N, C-alpha and C positions, 0 to 999 in steps of 0.2 A: 504494500500500500504506500509506503514512504516513497518508493521510486515513482509511482504514478502521480503522487502529489508534487514531487520534485519536477516531473515532466510538465505538469500543468502550470506550475509557476514559471518554468522556462518559456513555454509558449506564450503565456500572458505577458511576460516581460518583453517579448519581441514585437508586440503590436504597439503602434503609436496612435495617440489620441488625435482626432480631428477637432477643429474648433466647433463650438456650439453653433456658429453661423452656418456651417455646412449642413447640420441637422435641421436648422430652421428653414434653410432654402429647400431642402428635400420635402419637408412637411408642407411648405407653402405650394409646392408644385405637384402635390399628390392629387389623386383623382377627385377627392371631395374636400380638400383642405382639412382633412381628418374629421370632418363632420360625421361621417359614417366609417367608424374605425373598428377593425377586428384585431385584437392583440393576441399573440401567442408567445410562449417562452419554451425553449428546449435547451438541450445540452450542447448543441452545435449549430453551425450554419447549414440548414437543410438544402441549400442550393449547391454547396461545395462538397457535400458528403452524401454517401449512399447507405441506405438501410431502411428498416421498417418505419421508424419514427419520421425519418426524412420524407419517405413516400407519403405518409399520412399528411404531413405539413404541405407538401407540394399539391396534393389533391385538395386540401382545405384552401390553400391560396388560390387555386384555380376557381374553386367555387365562389370564394369571396370576390374575385375579379369579375366573374360572370354576373354577380349581383351589383357590380359597379361600386363596390366599397373598397376602402383602403385596408391593407394588411400590414401590420407592424409586427415584426418578429425580433425578439431580443434573445441573445445567447452569449455565453462566455467565449473567449478566444479559442479555448480548447476544452475538451470534456474534463470536468472536475470530478474526481472519484468519490468524494465525500461532500457533506454539507460544508461549504466554505465558511470558516470563522471570519468575523468582522476584522480581525487583525491581518487578514490577507486579502485586501481589496484588489479589485481588478477592473479593467475597462470592460464594457459590454459591447458586443457587436450589434448593429442595427441593420436589418433588412427592411426595406419599404417596398411593398408590391413586388417582391422577389429580387430586388436589386440591393446590393450592399451599399449602404450609405457610409459606413465606417465604424470606428470604435470610439466610445465615449465613456466618461465616468458616469455611473448610474445617476448621480445628482443632476448632471447636465441633461440626461434624457428626460428626467422628471420635470425639470424646470422648463425645458423647451416644449414639452407636451403641454404643460400648464399654460404657457404663453400662447401657443397655437390654439388651444381650446377656447381661450378668451376671445379669439377673433374668428373662430370657425362658424360657418352658417349652421342653422338648426339641422339636426339629424333627421333622417327619415323614420327612425324608430329602431327598436332592438332587432338584432339578427342572431341567428344561431346556426352554427355549422357543426355537423357531426360526421364529417367525412370519414373519420376513423374512430368512431365511438366504441367504447368498450361494451356498451349495452347493445346487444343484438337487435332489440326491437326498435331502436331509433333509426331514422333515415335522414339523409341530408335535407335541410330545410328548403322548401320551395317558396320563392317569393313571387 
C-alpha cells in the first residue's frame, strides 16, 4: 500500500495548476453557462483511461450531451489507493463536456463554480442519468 500511495503522490506532484481564469473561461463557454449542470466524480480521467467505470462515465456524458446539458467531471491526477488525508492535498482534474480543462486546487473549483452560478441563466429543472446504475430496475432518464 505504501508504494501505491508513494506513486500517487509522485503523479500528483507532476501536474501543474492552471489559473482560475482558465476554468472561468471554460465555464462561460459551456453549453448552458452551467445553468443545466451534471456533476460526476471518479478516481481518474475517464477520457484518458479505459475500464468499466470509465465506460459508464462516457455513456453518462453522452446522455447528458444529448439532453443539451453540461457535464462537469472532477478527478484526482492519479488513482489514490486510500481515502486521502487532508495533510496530503492535491490538485483536481476538471473535464467539461468531455474535454480536459486542466488541474486546479479544489478551492478554486468551488469558488469558480460559485461565481459562475451567480451569473448562470435559470435551469430547466432537475435531471437524472442512470447510464450505469447499480439498480437493475432503473433506466436512463428520458427527457
